[in-house]
C-alpha angles and dihedrals in degrees: 000000000000130000115236131221116200120200136165112249096198132037094308126267091087095136098268093151095066093044094046090048090051091051095040091066086067099038129088096209134022118200131193106207107178145011127040139239090315087088121081134199126184117204126191110199119175089335094309117118120219121187115202128186105166110004118089112255093242091071092080090063096041094253114151103269125196135190107211131213092260091070123086108223128213100198094198092050088049092052091050093049093048091048091051094048092047087054086058091053099263112142114219123181140141086273094068103019133055137170125207108251089219093055113126119238129234107224132195089256089061091055089047093053093045091055095044093052096048092047091052097043097077110181089001093069114138094202100241121176089244092234098123097254097132097045090048091054089047090056090047094057089038088060095235100101124128108228135200092260089057090065088075091054105042093140089064096050100103098103093047091048090050091056093042096048095043087061099040097040091058092049093046091050089056089058092046092252126138121253122275112285096233095185093053091047092051091046090052091049093049090052095051098036099088091051094052098038094060087070099037121112142130094281092181086068094048091047094048090052090049090050092051089049090056097251118164107241123200116200112205118204126199130219114000142281092261087062093052111130090232105028103029133088093291130235089019092068141102122264099252139059107266097183122112094257089070090069088077099047094036095054106033095247122116124253092259089069098063094084121172110019110215115194115203111219129182116221088239131021132265136175135186121212131357129337142081120316112175098189098041114143118214093182143078093290091053090050091047092052090051094048097044092042094046088231105193124124115261092218104032103023088226117152112253123231111238135207147146122300111281109211092179093061095042092048088051091049093049092051095047093047099039092238113197096194139343135238107218112209137189096021087148091067088071093054113125099020114134092217135010128202134211124196109232101172146345135249119215125166092343093308127112117228129196091193138042111264116238100235117090094224091053091046090053093047103048118113118215121240109215136207111203124214135182113264127221132246098199123083129260094183112124095005114156101179139033088253089064093059127088113249093245091052089055090050090051092051092047091050091050093056091047093053096045091044091227127105125243112247099175138011119206116205103178140001089266113105096229095050091091132119109215113209099161125011109230093201092054096060 
């Protein structure tokens, strides 16, 4: 039985939560391997709605859930999320939840810096969530981060604080802010340390033992490939690598453990925040997609920009991440449209492109080339087999997989877990 790595193949918000929940019921372990609490998943389980930002989706069903070293962890956000879920009846303990002891922490000073930068950027705003994700990753690669394991040695933190504050104090001074209050920061860390440390362990060791025992491991990505810091629409990207290869480095398991790579793909395209969006629709159809798809961010509540399906971008994402098969979500949002369009290429300066150029100015200037198809008047909502789908919906799905050069493994037809058409079982490969 294969392991499965789930990633978003667009700009995030593809419906990963429902798919991961569906797969988690058959997995032994679920691992978050990058990002932070800037990601959001909404799960609908037996009519109950659970909104997750940091915890792996498997936690709702009691599956062993692990936060890997590739994640940046806000301990106060974690405490709040666990408290909220426990209020909904979800049991969370060291038996079913673990945090990598080498996981970097998001501190209040990271949130401060995030907000200060965005406020000062003017038209150059990237559109971050303001939760300190980027500054925390900067401190990680700058070798000045405070990590989970440091919470057990707070009395020996002076040298790390010297490095950290030397960096942040200079930045804060540039914004007219006072230096870091070291005493307050240490007091905050001492207060939260016992809560975090109960879950801390060398998860690479636990995962390797699980792998050797034949456990089925589900790697859960956050955001989407188009937000990858290397391969996304830079600089309008997140601060981590969101591609499937990060599952290995962000968990402590080797690349041979990632297994079947399942790319989650929405049947149209959405984006939150700033950045290029070739197929964006500023018309009634764009508004209709947003309303029918309930397109608001799980974490920020921001309205998502909506547009036609972009096969160029998804094909690029699938190639970069080695996607084995896709899970196509929200097909039902297209129900009732007389025609539907798919972007098959771009025009730029009289030249036709079958990929998105790397430069931001070129990305903003490309014009989509569309293929138009007949829509369908029947409903796809709640379908659980091909026989339940209108003929034109099937043609649309088939054309999507042809254009992205990647087969469809699952089709999701509503937020409900069971409303899923299984074409190819990722865990059986």
